[in-house]
C-alpha positions as CSV (number, residue, x, y, z in Angstrom):
1,X,-19.9,-21.0,34.3
2,X,-17.7,-23.7,32.8
3,X,-15.5,-25.9,34.9
4,X,-12.5,-25.5,32.6
5,X,-9.7,-27.7,33.7
6,X,-6.1,-27.0,32.7
7,X,-3.9,-29.5,31.0
8,X,-2.5,-32.4,33.0
9,X,1.1,-31.3,32.2
10,X,0.4,-27.9,33.8
11,X,-1.0,-29.5,36.9
12,X,2.1,-31.8,37.1
13,X,4.4,-28.8,37.0
14,X,2.5,-27.0,39.6
15,X,2.4,-30.1,41.8
16,X,6.2,-30.5,41.5
17,X,6.7,-26.9,42.6
18,X,4.2,-27.2,45.5
19,X,5.5,-30.5,46.7
20,X,9.1,-29.5,46.6
21,X,10.6,-29.4,50.1
22,X,12.3,-26.1,49.3
23,X,9.0,-24.4,49.0
24,X,8.2,-25.1,52.7
25,X,11.4,-23.4,53.7
26,X,10.2,-20.2,52.1
27,X,6.5,-20.5,52.7
28,X,5.3,-22.0,55.9
29,X,1.7,-23.3,55.3
30,X,0.9,-23.5,59.0
31,X,1.7,-19.9,59.6
32,X,-0.2,-18.8,56.5
33,X,-3.2,-20.8,57.6
34,X,-3.1,-19.4,61.1
35,X,-2.9,-15.9,59.6
36,X,-6.0,-16.8,57.5
37,X,-7.9,-17.5,60.7
38,X,-8.0,-21.3,60.8
39,X,-8.7,-22.6,64.3
40,X,-9.4,-25.9,66.0
41,X,-13.0,-27.2,65.5
42,X,-13.8,-25.2,62.3
43,X,-15.4,-26.5,59.2
44,X,-13.2,-25.0,56.4
45,X,-13.3,-24.9,52.6
46,X,-10.1,-24.8,50.7
47,X,-10.9,-23.3,47.3
48,X,-8.6,-24.7,44.6
49,X,-6.7,-27.3,46.7
50,X,-4.4,-28.2,43.9
51,X,-1.9,-30.8,45.0
52,X,-2.6,-30.1,48.6
53,X,0.2,-27.8,49.8
54,X,-2.2,-26.4,52.4
55,X,-4.6,-29.3,52.8
56,X,-2.8,-31.5,55.3
57,X,-1.6,-28.5,57.5
58,X,-5.2,-27.2,57.5
59,X,-6.5,-30.5,58.7
60,X,-4.0,-30.5,61.5
61,X,-4.9,-27.0,62.5
62,X,-8.6,-27.6,62.7
63,X,-7.9,-30.9,64.5
64,X,-10.2,-34.0,64.5
65,X,-13.0,-31.8,65.8
66,X,-12.9,-29.8,62.6
67,X,-13.2,-30.6,58.9
68,X,-11.4,-29.5,55.7
69,X,-13.2,-29.7,52.4
70,X,-10.5,-29.7,49.7
71,X,-12.3,-28.5,46.5
72,X,-10.8,-28.5,43.0
73,X,-12.1,-28.9,39.4
74,X,-9.0,-30.9,38.3
75,X,-9.2,-34.7,38.8
76,X,-5.5,-34.9,39.3
77,X,-5.7,-32.5,42.2
78,X,-8.2,-34.7,43.9
79,X,-6.2,-37.8,43.3
80,X,-3.1,-36.2,44.7
81,X,-4.9,-35.0,47.8
82,X,-6.4,-38.5,48.3
83,X,-2.9,-40.0,48.2
84,X,-1.7,-37.6,50.8
85,X,-4.6,-38.3,53.0
86,X,-3.9,-42.0,52.9
87,X,-0.1,-41.5,53.4
88,X,-0.6,-39.2,56.4
89,X,-3.6,-41.2,57.8
90,X,-5.7,-38.0,58.1
91,X,-9.4,-38.6,58.6
92,X,-10.8,-35.0,58.7
93,X,-10.4,-34.1,55.0
94,X,-12.9,-34.6,52.3
95,X,-11.7,-34.0,48.7
96,X,-14.4,-32.7,46.4
97,X,-14.2,-32.6,42.7
98,X,-16.5,-29.7,42.0
99,X,-16.8,-26.1,40.7
100,X,-16.6,-23.4,43.3
101,X,-19.7,-21.7,41.9
102,X,-21.9,-24.7,42.6
103,X,-20.4,-26.6,45.6
104,X,-23.5,-28.5,46.7
105,X,-22.9,-27.6,50.3
106,X,-25.9,-26.8,52.5
107,X,-26.6,-23.2,53.3
108,X,-24.6,-21.7,56.2
109,X,-22.6,-24.9,56.8
110,X,-19.0,-23.6,56.9
111,X,-17.0,-21.4,59.2
112,X,-14.2,-20.3,56.8
113,X,-13.2,-20.5,53.2
114,X,-9.7,-19.7,51.9
115,X,-8.6,-18.8,48.4
116,X,-4.8,-19.1,48.0
117,X,-3.1,-19.4,44.6
118,X,-6.2,-19.2,42.5
119,X,-5.5,-16.3,40.2
120,X,-7.8,-17.8,37.5
121,X,-10.7,-17.2,39.9
122,X,-9.6,-13.8,41.2
123,X,-8.7,-12.2,37.8
124,X,-12.0,-13.2,36.2
125,X,-14.5,-10.7,37.5
126,X,-17.6,-12.8,36.6
127,X,-16.1,-16.0,38.1
128,X,-14.9,-14.2,41.2
129,X,-18.4,-12.7,41.8
130,X,-20.0,-16.1,41.3
131,X,-17.5,-17.5,43.8
132,X,-18.2,-14.9,46.4
133,X,-22.0,-15.4,46.0
134,X,-21.6,-19.1,46.5
135,X,-19.3,-18.6,49.5
136,X,-21.9,-16.2,51.0
137,X,-24.5,-18.9,50.7
138,X,-22.5,-21.6,52.4
139,X,-20.8,-19.6,55.1
140,X,-22.3,-19.3,58.5
141,X,-23.3,-15.8,59.8
142,X,-20.0,-13.9,60.4
143,X,-18.2,-16.6,58.4
144,X,-14.7,-15.6,57.2
145,X,-13.2,-15.5,53.7
146,X,-9.4,-15.4,53.6
147,X,-7.8,-14.4,50.3
148,X,-4.1,-14.3,49.4
149,X,-3.9,-11.9,46.5
150,X,-1.8,-8.9,45.4
151,X,-4.6,-7.6,43.1
152,X,-5.0,-3.9,43.9
153,X,-8.8,-3.6,44.0
154,X,-9.6,-6.9,45.7
155,X,-11.0,-5.3,48.8
156,X,-13.5,-3.2,46.8
157,X,-14.5,-6.2,44.8
158,X,-15.2,-8.3,47.9
159,X,-17.0,-5.6,49.9
160,X,-19.4,-5.1,47.0
161,X,-20.9,-8.5,47.7
162,X,-22.0,-8.4,51.4
163,X,-18.7,-8.8,53.1
164,X,-16.8,-6.5,55.3
165,X,-13.0,-6.1,55.2
166,X,-11.5,-7.0,58.6
167,X,-7.7,-6.7,58.2
168,X,-4.6,-7.7,56.3
169,X,-2.9,-10.3,58.4
170,X,0.6,-10.8,57.0
171,X,-0.6,-10.7,53.4
172,X,-3.8,-12.6,54.0
173,X,-6.9,-10.4,53.5
174,X,-9.7,-11.4,55.9
175,X,-13.4,-10.6,55.2
176,X,-16.5,-11.3,57.3
177,X,-19.9,-12.2,55.9
178,X,-22.4,-9.5,56.6
179,X,-25.7,-10.9,57.8
C-alpha cells in the first residue's frame, strides 16, 4: 500500500476551508465528536487529521487524562496540527506522520478511532480493508470505530471484518470490535 500524498496546493485549499470560522457555524466539531463516542480519559486515533479541524476539540473532550493521536500521511497536515497545538498550549495530542495501514501502535492500545472526511480511504476497497485490519489490531477489546460517510454499503463492508454495527448517532456510524 502506498502512502500517496496529495499536492500541497490541494491541502492548502482544504485547510482554508476547514480553518474558516464559518465552517464551525455549520459543523460543530464538539458535537460530532461526542456523537462519535469520545469521552474523557480515552486514547483516541484520528485517522486523516488534515489541518486539525477535529484535533483540538478531541483533545479537550478526552481531557488531560486521555490522548489524541492525530495521524496523517501529508507533512503539511502534521505541521498545521503542530502549530495549533503550540498556539492552544495543548499537551495531550501527538501528531504522527504515518500511513494508517501501518501505524506502529502496539496491539490493543487504543479505545477509539474515528474516520471523518477521508473519502480516499473509504472509497478504495483495498485500502479500507487494510485500514480496518490495522484498526482491529490496535483497538482494545470492544474498541470503537466511528465513521462519517454517506457510502451506502459501508455497514456491510465494516461488519465483514470482525466489527459489529452499533448505531447511527446523528450521521456517525459506530462499530465495536468483536473479540
